[in-house]
C-alpha positions in Angstrom: 44.3 -5.5 -4.2 42.8 -7.8 -1.7 42.4 -6.9 1.9 42.3 -9.7 4.5 40.9 -8.4 7.8 41.8 -11.4 9.9 43.1 -12.0 13.4 45.7 -12.0 14.7 47.2 -10.3 11.6 45.4 -8.4 8.8 47.1 -7.7 5.5 46.7 -6.4 1.9 47.9 -8.5 -1.0 48.4 -8.2 -4.8 50.5 -9.9 -7.5 52.2 -13.2 -8.0 55.8 -14.4 -7.8 58.4 -14.4 -5.1 56.9 -13.1 -1.9 57.8 -9.6 -0.6 56.3 -8.4 2.8 56.1 -4.6 3.5 56.4 -3.4 7.1 55.1 0.1 7.7 56.5 2.7 10.1 55.2 4.1 13.4 52.8 6.4 11.7 51.5 4.1 9.0 49.5 1.0 8.2 49.2 -1.4 5.3 47.7 1.2 2.9 50.8 3.4 3.1 52.6 0.9 0.8 50.1 1.2 -2.1 52.6 2.9 -4.5 55.0 0.0 -4.0 52.4 -2.7 -4.3 51.2 -1.2 -7.6 54.7 -0.9 -9.0 55.9 -4.3 -8.0 52.9 -6.5 -8.4 53.7 -7.5 -11.9 56.8 -9.4 -10.7 56.2 -10.2 -7.0 53.6 -11.4 -4.6 53.3 -8.2 -2.5 51.9 -8.4 1.0 51.6 -5.3 3.3 50.6 -6.0 6.9 48.9 -4.1 9.7 51.4 -4.7 12.5 49.9 -6.0 15.7 47.6 -3.5 17.3 47.4 -1.4 14.1 44.6 -1.2 11.6 42.6 -4.4 11.6 45.3 -6.5 13.4 44.8 -7.7 16.9 46.9 -6.2 19.7 49.5 -8.2 21.6 49.4 -8.6 25.3 52.7 -6.8 25.3 54.2 -5.2 22.2 57.9 -6.1 22.0 60.2 -6.6 19.1 60.6 -10.3 19.6 56.8 -10.7 19.8 56.3 -8.7 16.6 59.0 -10.8 14.9 57.1 -14.0 15.9 53.9 -12.4 14.6 55.5 -11.9 11.3 56.6 -15.5 11.2 53.1 -16.5 12.0 51.8 -14.4 9.1 54.2 -16.2 6.8 52.8 -19.5 8.1 49.2 -18.3 7.4 50.3 -17.3 3.8 52.1 -20.6 3.3 55.3 -18.7 2.6 58.5 -20.5 3.5 60.7 -17.4 3.2 60.2 -13.9 2.0 62.0 -10.6 1.2 61.1 -7.9 3.8 60.8 -4.2 3.0 60.6 -2.1 6.2 60.3 1.7 6.7 61.6 3.2 10.0 59.9 1.3 12.8 59.1 -1.4 10.2 62.8 -1.6 9.3 63.5 -2.3 13.0 61.0 -5.1 12.9 62.6 -6.5 9.7 66.0 -6.6 11.5 64.6 -8.4 14.5 62.8 -10.9 12.2 66.1 -11.6 10.4 67.8 -12.2 13.7 65.1 -14.2 15.3 63.9 -16.2 12.3 66.8 -16.2 9.8 65.5 -19.1 7.7 62.3 -17.1 6.9 64.1 -14.0 5.5 65.7 -14.0 2.0 66.7 -10.3 1.7 66.0 -7.1 3.5 65.3 -3.6 2.3 65.7 -1.1 5.2 64.5 2.4 4.6 65.0 5.3 7.1 65.9 3.1 10.0 68.7 2.4 12.4 70.6 -0.3 14.3 69.5 1.2 17.7 67.4 3.9 19.2 69.0 7.1 20.2 72.3 7.0 18.3 72.4 10.8 18.4 71.8 10.8 22.2 68.1 11.2 22.1 66.6 10.7 25.6 63.9 7.9 25.3 61.6 9.5 27.9 61.7 12.9 26.2 61.1 11.2 22.8 58.1 9.3 24.2 56.6 12.3 25.9 56.8 14.3 22.7 55.0 11.7 20.6 52.4 10.8 23.3 51.7 14.5 24.1 48.8 14.7 21.6 47.3 11.4 23.0 47.5 12.8 26.5 45.6 15.9 25.4 42.8 13.7 24.1 43.6 13.5 20.4 43.5 10.4 18.3 46.2 9.6 15.7 43.9 10.8 12.9 43.9 14.2 14.5 47.6 14.8 14.4 48.6 12.7 11.4 48.9 15.6 9.0 51.2 17.7 11.1 53.5 14.8 11.9 53.8 13.8 8.3 54.6 17.4 7.2 57.5 17.7 9.7 59.3 14.5 8.5 59.3 15.2 4.8 62.0 17.2 3.1 59.5 19.0 0.8 55.6 19.1 0.8 54.0 16.0 -0.5 51.6 16.1 -3.4 48.1 16.7 -1.9 46.8 13.3 -3.1 49.8 11.4 -1.7 49.5 13.4 1.6 45.8 12.6 1.9 46.4 8.9 1.5 49.2 8.9 4.1 47.0 10.8 6.5 44.3 8.2 6.0 46.7 5.4 6.5 48.0 7.0 9.8 44.4 7.5 10.8 43.8 3.8 10.8 46.0 3.5 14.0 44.2 3.1 17.2 45.2 5.2 20.2 46.1 2.1 22.2 48.1 0.7 19.3 50.1 4.0 18.9 50.8 4.2 22.6 52.1 0.6 22.7 54.3 1.3 19.6 55.8 4.4 21.1 56.6 2.5 24.3 58.2 -0.3 22.3 60.3 1.7 19.8 63.0 3.0 22.2 63.9 -0.5 23.2 65.4 -1.3 19.8 69.0 -2.2 19.7 70.5 -4.9 17.4 74.0 -3.6 17.2 75.5 -6.8 18.7 73.6 -9.0 16.3 74.1 -7.2 13.0 77.0 -9.5 12.1 74.6 -12.5 12.3 72.4 -11.2 9.5 73.9 -12.9 6.5 71.3 -12.2 3.9 71.7 -9.4 1.3 70.5 -6.0 2.6 69.7 -2.8 0.7 69.7 0.3 2.9 67.9 3.4 1.6 68.0 6.8 3.4 67.0 10.3 2.5 69.8 12.8 2.4 67.5 15.2 4.4 66.2 12.6 6.8 66.3 14.2 10.3 64.5 11.3 12.1 67.0 8.6 11.1 69.8 10.5 9.4 72.5 9.3 7.0 74.8 8.5 9.9 72.3 5.9 11.1 72.2 4.2 7.7 76.0 4.3 7.6 76.1 2.5 11.0 73.8 -0.1 9.7 75.9 -0.6 6.6 79.1 -0.9 8.7 77.6 -3.7 10.8 75.9 -5.8 8.1 78.1 -8.2 6.3 76.3 -8.0 2.9 74.8 -4.5 2.5 74.5 -1.8 -0.1 73.7 1.8 0.9 71.7 4.2 -1.3 71.3 7.9 -0.3 68.4 9.7 -2.0 69.1 13.4 -2.6 66.3 15.9 -1.6 64.4 13.3 0.3 63.4 13.2 4.0 62.2 10.3 6.2 59.4 9.0 4.0 61.4 7.9 0.9 58.7 5.5 -0.4 56.2 8.4 -0.6 58.6 11.3 -1.3 60.5 9.6 -4.1 58.4 6.6 -5.1 59.9 6.2 -8.6 63.4 6.2 -7.3 62.5 4.0 -4.3 60.6 1.5 -6.4 63.4 1.3 -9.0 66.0 0.5 -6.3 63.8 -2.1 -4.7 62.9 -3.8 -7.9 66.5 -3.9 -9.1 67.7 -5.3 -5.7 64.9 -7.9 -5.5 65.4 -8.9 -9.1 68.9 -10.3 -8.5 69.3 -14.1 -8.1 69.8 -15.2 -4.5 71.2 -18.3 -2.8 68.6 -20.0 -0.7 69.0 -21.4 2.7 69.5 -24.9 1.1 72.3 -23.5 -1.0 70.3 -23.5 -4.3 70.5 -20.4 -6.5 67.0 -18.9 -6.9 65.9 -16.5 -9.6 63.0 -14.0 -9.0 
Protein backbone atom coordinates (compact mmCIF):
# COMPACT_ATOMS: atom_id res chain seq x y z
CA UNK A 1 0.00 0.00 0.00
CA UNK A 2 1.14 3.51 -0.78
CA UNK A 3 0.35 6.44 1.50
CA UNK A 4 0.12 9.90 -0.04
CA UNK A 5 0.32 12.53 2.71
CA UNK A 6 -0.68 15.48 0.59
CA UNK A 7 -2.75 18.61 1.07
CA UNK A 8 -5.58 19.22 0.92
CA UNK A 9 -6.44 15.48 0.92
CA UNK A 10 -4.24 12.57 1.97
CA UNK A 11 -4.97 9.00 0.98
CA UNK A 12 -3.82 5.36 0.92
CA UNK A 13 -3.87 3.44 -2.35
CA UNK A 14 -3.35 -0.10 -3.61
CA UNK A 15 -4.31 -2.20 -6.63
CA UNK A 16 -5.32 -1.55 -10.22
CA UNK A 17 -8.57 -1.58 -12.14
CA UNK A 18 -11.85 0.31 -11.72
CA UNK A 19 -11.55 2.90 -8.97
CA UNK A 20 -13.19 2.39 -5.58
CA UNK A 21 -12.92 5.11 -2.92
CA UNK A 22 -13.46 4.21 0.74
CA UNK A 23 -14.89 6.81 3.13
CA UNK A 24 -14.37 6.14 6.84
CA UNK A 25 -16.69 6.87 9.73
CA UNK A 26 -16.65 9.44 12.52
CA UNK A 27 -14.16 7.40 14.53
CA UNK A 28 -11.85 6.25 11.77
CA UNK A 29 -9.33 7.27 9.17
CA UNK A 30 -7.89 5.77 6.00
CA UNK A 31 -6.16 2.88 7.81
CA UNK A 32 -9.48 1.50 9.07
CA UNK A 33 -10.16 0.11 5.58
CA UNK A 34 -7.05 -2.07 5.31
CA UNK A 35 -9.00 -5.40 5.36
CA UNK A 36 -11.05 -4.17 2.41
CA UNK A 37 -8.08 -2.80 0.50
CA UNK A 38 -6.20 -6.08 0.87
CA UNK A 39 -9.21 -8.14 -0.19
CA UNK A 40 -10.17 -6.09 -3.25
CA UNK A 41 -6.82 -4.85 -4.59
CA UNK A 42 -6.52 -7.74 -7.04
CA UNK A 43 -9.55 -6.43 -8.96
CA UNK A 44 -9.84 -2.74 -8.19
CA UNK A 45 -7.84 0.42 -7.68
CA UNK A 46 -8.64 0.95 -4.01
CA UNK A 47 -8.28 4.41 -2.46
CA UNK A 48 -9.03 5.21 1.20
CA UNK A 49 -8.96 8.85 2.20
CA UNK A 50 -8.45 10.82 5.36
CA UNK A 51 -11.49 13.11 5.25
CA UNK A 52 -10.78 16.84 5.62
CA UNK A 53 -9.41 17.59 9.08
CA UNK A 54 -8.65 13.92 9.82
CA UNK A 55 -5.31 12.13 9.74
CA UNK A 56 -2.95 13.89 7.35
CA UNK A 57 -5.64 15.85 5.47
CA UNK A 58 -5.96 19.59 5.87
CA UNK A 59 -9.02 20.95 7.70
CA UNK A 60 -11.68 22.98 5.96
CA UNK A 61 -12.55 26.50 7.03
CA UNK A 62 -15.97 25.05 7.83
CA UNK A 63 -16.73 21.34 7.74
CA UNK A 64 -20.05 20.89 5.94
CA UNK A 65 -21.43 18.05 3.86
CA UNK A 66 -21.33 20.05 0.61
CA UNK A 67 -17.74 21.11 1.29
CA UNK A 68 -16.68 17.52 1.97
CA UNK A 69 -18.42 16.34 -1.22
CA UNK A 70 -16.50 18.99 -3.15
CA UNK A 71 -13.30 17.81 -1.46
CA UNK A 72 -14.00 14.29 -2.63
CA UNK A 73 -14.52 15.50 -6.19
CA UNK A 74 -11.22 17.34 -5.87
CA UNK A 75 -9.49 14.13 -4.81
CA UNK A 76 -10.88 12.37 -7.89
CA UNK A 77 -9.41 15.19 -9.97
CA UNK A 78 -6.03 14.73 -8.28
CA UNK A 79 -6.16 11.00 -8.96
CA UNK A 80 -7.29 11.63 -12.57
CA UNK A 81 -10.41 9.52 -11.96
CA UNK A 82 -13.46 10.45 -14.02
CA UNK A 83 -15.91 8.49 -11.89
CA UNK A 84 -15.62 5.98 -9.07
CA UNK A 85 -17.52 3.59 -6.87
CA UNK A 86 -17.85 4.91 -3.31
CA UNK A 87 -17.89 2.71 -0.19
CA UNK A 88 -18.87 4.63 2.93
CA UNK A 89 -19.30 3.57 6.55
CA UNK A 90 -21.60 5.55 8.85
CA UNK A 91 -20.46 9.19 8.58
CA UNK A 92 -18.62 8.17 5.42
CA UNK A 93 -21.86 6.77 4.00
CA UNK A 94 -23.44 10.17 4.57
CA UNK A 95 -20.60 11.78 2.63
CA UNK A 96 -21.10 9.26 -0.17
CA UNK A 97 -24.78 10.19 -0.39
CA UNK A 98 -24.00 13.91 -0.53
CA UNK A 99 -21.36 13.30 -3.21
CA UNK A 100 -23.81 11.32 -5.34
CA UNK A 101 -26.33 14.15 -5.08
CA UNK A 102 -23.90 17.03 -5.59
CA UNK A 103 -21.59 15.37 -8.16
CA UNK A 104 -23.68 12.62 -9.81
CA UNK A 105 -21.44 12.26 -12.85
CA UNK A 106 -18.49 11.32 -10.62
CA UNK A 107 -20.25 8.41 -8.86
CA UNK A 108 -20.84 5.03 -10.54
CA UNK A 109 -22.18 3.05 -7.59
CA UNK A 110 -22.57 3.37 -3.84
CA UNK A 111 -22.01 0.94 -0.99
CA UNK A 112 -23.57 2.37 2.16
CA UNK A 113 -22.77 0.58 5.42
CA UNK A 114 -24.32 1.45 8.76
CA UNK A 115 -25.68 4.82 7.70
CA UNK A 116 -28.95 6.70 7.32
CA UNK A 117 -30.84 9.18 5.13
CA UNK A 118 -31.00 11.73 7.97
CA UNK A 119 -29.75 12.28 11.49
CA UNK A 120 -32.08 11.50 14.36
CA UNK A 121 -34.68 9.29 12.70
CA UNK A 122 -35.30 7.76 16.13
CA UNK A 123 -35.85 11.18 17.73
CA UNK A 124 -32.30 11.67 18.99
CA UNK A 125 -31.74 15.23 20.15
CA UNK A 126 -28.75 16.71 18.27
CA UNK A 127 -27.53 18.77 21.21
CA UNK A 128 -27.61 15.76 23.53
CA UNK A 129 -25.85 13.64 20.92
CA UNK A 130 -23.11 16.22 20.44
CA UNK A 131 -22.63 16.76 24.17
CA UNK A 132 -22.18 13.02 24.74
CA UNK A 133 -19.52 12.68 22.05
CA UNK A 134 -17.68 15.87 22.90
CA UNK A 135 -17.74 15.18 26.65
CA UNK A 136 -14.32 13.48 26.67
CA UNK A 137 -12.86 16.35 24.61
CA UNK A 138 -14.21 18.87 27.10
CA UNK A 139 -12.52 16.88 29.88
CA UNK A 140 -9.18 17.30 28.13
CA UNK A 141 -8.94 13.91 26.44
CA UNK A 142 -7.79 13.35 22.86
CA UNK A 143 -9.53 10.91 20.47
CA UNK A 144 -6.75 8.39 21.07
CA UNK A 145 -7.66 8.34 24.76
CA UNK A 146 -11.25 7.24 24.32
CA UNK A 147 -11.05 5.32 21.04
CA UNK A 148 -11.12 1.88 22.62
CA UNK A 149 -14.16 2.46 24.80
CA UNK A 150 -16.13 3.95 21.90
CA UNK A 151 -15.32 1.05 19.58
CA UNK A 152 -16.26 -1.51 22.22
CA UNK A 153 -19.72 -0.03 22.67
CA UNK A 154 -20.71 -0.07 18.99
CA UNK A 155 -19.75 -3.65 18.15
CA UNK A 156 -22.11 -6.58 18.69
CA UNK A 157 -19.34 -8.83 20.04
CA UNK A 158 -15.74 -8.10 21.10
CA UNK A 159 -13.33 -7.60 18.23
CA UNK A 160 -10.27 -9.77 17.82
CA UNK A 161 -7.43 -8.06 19.74
CA UNK A 162 -5.36 -7.42 16.60
CA UNK A 163 -8.34 -5.95 14.74
CA UNK A 164 -9.29 -3.84 17.74
CA UNK A 165 -5.75 -2.54 18.10
CA UNK A 166 -5.63 -1.43 14.49
CA UNK A 167 -8.99 0.33 14.74
CA UNK A 168 -7.92 2.08 17.94
CA UNK A 169 -4.78 3.28 16.13
CA UNK A 170 -6.87 4.46 13.19
CA UNK A 171 -9.21 6.36 15.55
CA UNK A 172 -6.14 7.80 17.26
CA UNK A 173 -5.06 9.52 14.04
CA UNK A 174 -7.96 11.96 14.45
CA UNK A 175 -7.07 15.38 15.81
CA UNK A 176 -9.14 16.94 18.57
CA UNK A 177 -10.10 19.81 16.27
CA UNK A 178 -11.04 17.45 13.46
CA UNK A 179 -13.23 15.34 15.72
CA UNK A 180 -14.99 18.37 17.13
CA UNK A 181 -15.73 19.72 13.64
CA UNK A 182 -17.09 16.33 12.53
CA UNK A 183 -19.36 16.04 15.57
CA UNK A 184 -20.76 19.49 14.83
CA UNK A 185 -21.32 18.58 11.17
CA UNK A 186 -22.91 15.14 11.44
CA UNK A 187 -26.32 16.15 12.90
CA UNK A 188 -26.93 18.44 9.90
CA UNK A 189 -27.25 15.40 7.61
CA UNK A 190 -30.61 15.05 5.85
CA UNK A 191 -30.94 13.90 2.22
CA UNK A 192 -34.44 12.44 2.37
CA UNK A 193 -35.81 14.85 -0.22
CA UNK A 194 -32.97 14.05 -2.61
CA UNK A 195 -32.77 10.26 -2.42
CA UNK A 196 -34.93 9.83 -5.51
CA UNK A 197 -32.36 11.78 -7.53
CA UNK A 198 -29.67 9.16 -6.88
CA UNK A 199 -30.02 6.92 -9.92
CA UNK A 200 -26.89 4.83 -9.60
CA UNK A 201 -27.01 1.28 -8.15
CA UNK A 202 -26.69 1.19 -4.37
CA UNK A 203 -25.82 -1.64 -2.00
CA UNK A 204 -26.94 -1.02 1.59
CA UNK A 205 -25.32 -3.11 4.34
CA UNK A 206 -26.39 -3.02 7.97
CA UNK A 207 -25.66 -5.13 11.02
CA UNK A 208 -28.67 -6.79 12.59
CA UNK A 209 -27.44 -5.64 16.02
CA UNK A 210 -26.45 -2.10 14.97
CA UNK A 211 -27.72 0.28 17.64
CA UNK A 212 -26.13 3.42 16.15
CA UNK A 213 -27.84 3.17 12.76
CA UNK A 214 -30.35 0.34 13.14
CA UNK A 215 -31.98 -1.76 10.45
CA UNK A 216 -34.92 0.66 10.28
CA UNK A 217 -32.51 3.37 9.06
CA UNK A 218 -31.25 1.09 6.29
CA UNK A 219 -34.82 0.23 5.34
CA UNK A 220 -35.60 3.95 5.07
CA UNK A 221 -32.65 4.35 2.72
CA UNK A 222 -33.74 1.40 0.61
CA UNK A 223 -37.28 2.76 0.37
CA UNK A 224 -36.06 6.10 -0.93
CA UNK A 225 -33.38 4.97 -3.38
CA UNK A 226 -34.63 3.94 -6.85
CA UNK A 227 -32.02 1.20 -7.45
CA UNK A 228 -30.97 -0.33 -4.13
CA UNK A 229 -30.32 -3.70 -2.54
CA UNK A 230 -30.40 -4.22 1.24
CA UNK A 231 -28.28 -6.81 3.05
CA UNK A 232 -28.66 -7.41 6.80
CA UNK A 233 -25.74 -9.15 8.51
CA UNK A 234 -26.74 -11.31 11.46
CA UNK A 235 -24.75 -10.99 14.68
CA UNK A 236 -23.06 -7.78 13.54
CA UNK A 237 -23.12 -4.30 15.07
CA UNK A 238 -22.16 -0.91 13.68
CA UNK A 239 -18.70 -1.75 12.33
CA UNK A 240 -19.58 -4.37 9.71
CA UNK A 241 -16.31 -4.01 7.73
CA UNK A 242 -14.33 -4.94 10.87
CA UNK A 243 -16.79 -7.25 12.64
CA UNK A 244 -17.56 -9.40 9.59
CA UNK A 245 -14.88 -8.58 7.02
CA UNK A 246 -15.27 -11.77 4.99
CA UNK A 247 -19.02 -11.33 4.57
CA UNK A 248 -18.68 -7.61 3.99
CA UNK A 249 -15.92 -8.00 1.40
CA UNK A 250 -17.81 -10.73 -0.45
CA UNK A 251 -20.93 -8.59 -0.74
CA UNK A 252 -18.92 -5.58 -1.92
CA UNK A 253 -16.89 -7.59 -4.42
CA UNK A 254 -19.99 -9.21 -5.90
CA UNK A 255 -21.80 -5.89 -6.16
CA UNK A 256 -18.88 -4.02 -7.70
CA UNK A 257 -18.18 -6.93 -10.04
CA UNK A 258 -21.43 -6.43 -11.94
CA UNK A 259 -21.40 -4.55 -15.26
CA UNK A 260 -22.71 -1.00 -15.05
CA UNK A 261 -24.11 1.51 -17.50
CA UNK A 262 -21.90 4.59 -17.61
CA UNK A 263 -23.10 8.17 -17.71
CA UNK A 264 -22.57 8.12 -21.49
CA UNK A 265 -24.89 5.09 -21.83
CA UNK A 266 -22.08 2.59 -22.47
CA UNK A 267 -22.06 -0.75 -20.65
CA UNK A 268 -18.87 -1.01 -18.61
CA UNK A 269 -17.39 -4.20 -17.14
CA UNK A 270 -15.24 -4.15 -14.01
